[in-house]
N, C-alpha and C positions, 0 to 999 in steps of 0.2 A: 513471607516477609515483605512488608510494604516499603516501597522506595519513594523518593521525593516526588511531590506532585508537580505536574506541568503547570504553566501559567493558566490562570482562570479569571474570567470576569463574568458576572451573571449575564446571561443572554448571548454568550459566545457560541460560535459554531466549531465543532470538532471536524477537521477535514481528513478524509481518507484518500480521495483521488479526484482528479478531473479526467473525464473520459470523452471520447468521441466515437460514434458508431456503435451504440449499444444494440444488441440483437432485438428484434421485435419480441415483445412479451417479457423482456428481461425485468426482473424485480430485485431490489436489494434485499439483503437479509433483514428479517424483522427487527432484530436487536443488534446494537452495536456496543460501543464503549459504555460501561456503566448501566447496561440495559436500555439505554436511550434508543428510540426508534431511528433506524437509518432511513434517510430520505434522499431523493434526487432533486436537484435544483437546476432546471435548464437555464443556461445563460447564453443567449444567442445560439451558436451552433455547437456548443459544448455542454456537458452535464457535470455538475459538481455532486459528488457523493459525500454526504455530511451527516452529522447528528447535532441536534441542539443540546447544549450542555446545561443541566440544572445544578450540577454539583461539580466540584473539582475532580480531575482525573489523576489517579496515581499511576506511576510506572510499575505495574505489577506484571508477573508472567501471564496472568489471565488477561489483563487488558491488552498486553502486547500481542497475545494470540488472537484476541477478538479483532484487533486492528488488522492483523495479517489476513484473517479470514475474510473480512469485508473487502480488502484490496484484491484478494484472490478471486472473489466472486465478480468484482468489477473488471477483472482481467478478461472477461468474455467480450469486452468491447474491442473494436478495431485498434484503438490506441488508448493507452492508459498512462497518465502522469500521476504516480503515487506520491502521497505526502508521507514524510517520516512520522513515526509515532509521536504523538504529543503536539501536532500542529493545530493550534487553536487560533481562530480568527475572532477578535473582540469587536469587529465592526461589521457593517452591513456587507453581506456576501456578494450580491450582484455587482455593486460598484467596484468592489475590490477586484473581482475577476475581470470586469470590463476594462479597468485601468491596465491590466496586464495581459489582455487578450492577444496582442501580436506575439508576445513571448510564449504564451500558453499554446497558441496554434502552431508556432514553429516547433516547440518541444514535442507536441503531439504528432506532428508530421515526422519528426526524427525518430520517434519511438514506435511508429506504426509497425505492427507485426513483430515487435521485439518482446522478449520475455526475459526477466531476470529471476534466477532461482539461486538459492543458497542451500547447498547440501553439506551436511557435516558427517564425516565418517569418524566414528569413535570406537576404539577398541582398547581394552585394557592390556592385551597381550601382544598386539601387533607393533612392529616397528614402523616409523614414519615412511620408510621406503616402501614397505608393503602397502600401506594405505595409499600412497601416491600411485602405485601400480594399479591398485583396485580402482582408484578414481579414473585413471586413464582408460581402463577396460569399460567402465560404466559410460564414460563420455563417448568412446568409440561405438559402443552398442546403441547408444541413444542418437548418434549422428549429430552431436552438438558441434557447430562449426567454430565457436569462440568460447574459450573458457580459461579459467586460471586456477591453479592449485596454490593454496596458502597453508602452510603448516601453522597450527595454533600454538 
């Protein structure tokens, strides 16, 4: 089932993340949203991970998964500032990043070494209390220092 399309202008860039400290030899996935090549755009001391859009992007499960996969691969950098699904930049990329560079750098410093994950525990026959107990055991086993449980 196709959902509504995100904003689109011909020549727009679809943004996955801004990163700092990519490992030597790192390469982005070959394809991103809509099969468009994923590219890296160095802007001073940061790198933007993006795709050039030729067609509008729809919010489908496949496109959302592709977006998440590209961001996950970018997470090999020392710091990652991910963009939400559907972030499209209709103007020139480098001037846009340069105008926001102090905020971008501050955000990357704050996020350095941090990772955010979302885990969903789904069971047709378990009660919410059992799922929360399972979540606590998983978190303890993984040694995760900060986490939150939210019942859906």
